[in-house]
Steps between C-alpha positions, in 0.01 A plus 500: 500500500693184385879513572575362155311784346751758637763606251665771705532488884662799666574469870631786726679665214701812576764682294745761648719738316786714636501856388846638523568873560805661382657731752612841370792676657412843371538659851806295609808696600858406399565372846200264479618363166850443623368336822293252297790418275729443799239271664482281184885480479530384874223245441693361201813471707313309772346270234154627601242494221200720605151447354455685171167641623372590847136472590467879450610462142184320391132433579287183470214500246248228517352462162277208604407391854342170606300424184286184511304408180382186336421528115301232335531355152310698235484819716569822333637722776532884448770640737425864581645773712681829492854544377737351743234271654720184416313369202807453273707367785233227561504402134880481492507281806233264343704496182801410712695807371524628853542303827269581796649603834268277685220261421455252216317446176376179355417494123354202304560489130682699238539875548530757231567867590499821298610758737680737264459544126861402410550215737713223344556686171846555353515826302747370245298194409212481261141458579519132392810438714346674806177291480720180551724685762207643705305177473800310640538746782132461583547112509377392155677216322630548150238267348226680683615842383522367144147358524355825620723730291240597247235572769738730683596688173127532398405637841782751520457614134862549438536268200667762285768569769578139606862522355551862622709554824248593771699806599328651197162408634252759644365462851172368370679223302694405817176483702326283241785257458564469870135437581456256210787283634385510859137428418577203261740333755190315616559599857314391816566838644541825290642808671476858362590831629349804320646384151166550336521871565770529231296352217232678300126453577449238233786294631368528857163365393680214325704424808187503731335260263806261518507525881130398509575204288776391733279536793236290331763229463555496873819710485563756785580868432648762726451843356626835633335809347386845600213472243209413716277426204752232365512340849124485539454350152779242524526403865268308730721573802688787635804550728538844646834608641575807701850593625598140478197371698221285368184693549249289307495177308176359346243585236631765271227762562552483881877569447434779254256663752762469783768647268280792392421581865864515577551764229277747686301576189228760510219377719174411330321722735470874548373664815463875557258791471467650156220706328318832551173620665289259266687166565778359711686173429639311795616161359570323166630146457558233247370156609635184357285185450766308683600609856822708530592471132725773372414463133211398267476225235328600166200292586428678831289802583658792676263658751533859606320579828435859603390663825381863467250752642252717308500838691316713238299299244500641145362371184826602332714273712681242303704207630746326256799258478770471251777245419835640404812322357865558614539780250223687673265447210133463567378159361147476628252678718144487636280760666173493701367745230473210272194377681221704655453243764852570635446871482205467729716318758723811535198717588470333856675671789715295745774244499499252218694200350546410143676236298618496140613176321787511243533180282877440496448277200476826293862578573832373383760401746656811676463755771200737513355763723140563596429875559183628649326783331238740639347820364210736487391473126612804299605677826809365663723202578476373859749195479751445230839321595457504885375156526709245291557124555726276299432150393687227306351263244662173388379235257425162671672312218700628214437364154773273382523701174619855461219768525540861410209575727683375821756778444247790498386701803133589482161367415469136387237431247492129579520205247165536319637383167305317229758337276351322186684185379 
């Protein structure tokens, strides 16, 4: 890694806040109150100025502790973590809005940050006036703003409201205008904190396309979001914070895996003893093509492995698997009764293993559940919801244009279009 390729260098960075606690005198007696007043009066007479707060009045909260990171030019870094992990604090320090308690940051180049939707806007000024005001706050010269004015307006789509005070703008208009100014500043480093969550889906896709363009020009993007799909599609690196500590920094999928493991999501494995006198199930697990991966890309196959025992063979025994969405709706299923060869395998007594492959390209992004199904045909259900395992599907790369299909949860028919010119 060349030193001149580093745009942000963070060394031993820590940030401490003091959380003050107001003492309530609900149970104080009149004698206690008079004693405190007398003490303050005597201290004033003696020209003694006591400290406003004693150590018992506050506690220390370390929002960040000993962060060491080097970010290269052209990197798109997704910053992830739970609420309170220190993500926004880190961005504010990099943006020089907040000073660190200890440590230092070196930044090469121009920085543009969009941490809040209304940052740098004056509600009484018009959209036109706020473009020049906000651009100046972000470091743009008047001639530069004037040269890029038409691009900013076209991107934000507020042409009809340019001469309207922005206090009359909707939240979406605020977002579009703020992002358009920040993105057209021609920054070396663009910093964003969840601002895309305010806009609609179509605008989010437009922003992601613009961010990819900036990255292609060698610009660096720091991006905080709870949308794992957006981070996977936009970012090549991840930075995972937990309680102010840096847990992982590196390839984005490695960081996402570490983050998901920290959430204590449902295990991709079931172990137990379920069934009846015909069949008993002992283990079911989803196996990823990549070791220790907590999610699946749409181009990967999900493998379900089963361990069971045939106690009483029967020609009516049927083993099945179903995929369900988050609304508990059955999307697809398969049963051994679909093939005579598979039925014959259930006629052999003893312990057995089986695998079933689910092509995740068939599904849109989202959370799904695999449920095992077992029955005696036309007689009784043996297993219904007892064995359920959840799995997440993400697209490897989102398209740069808005797609209705990306917003649906269910079966994906693919892109087998024939368009005649």
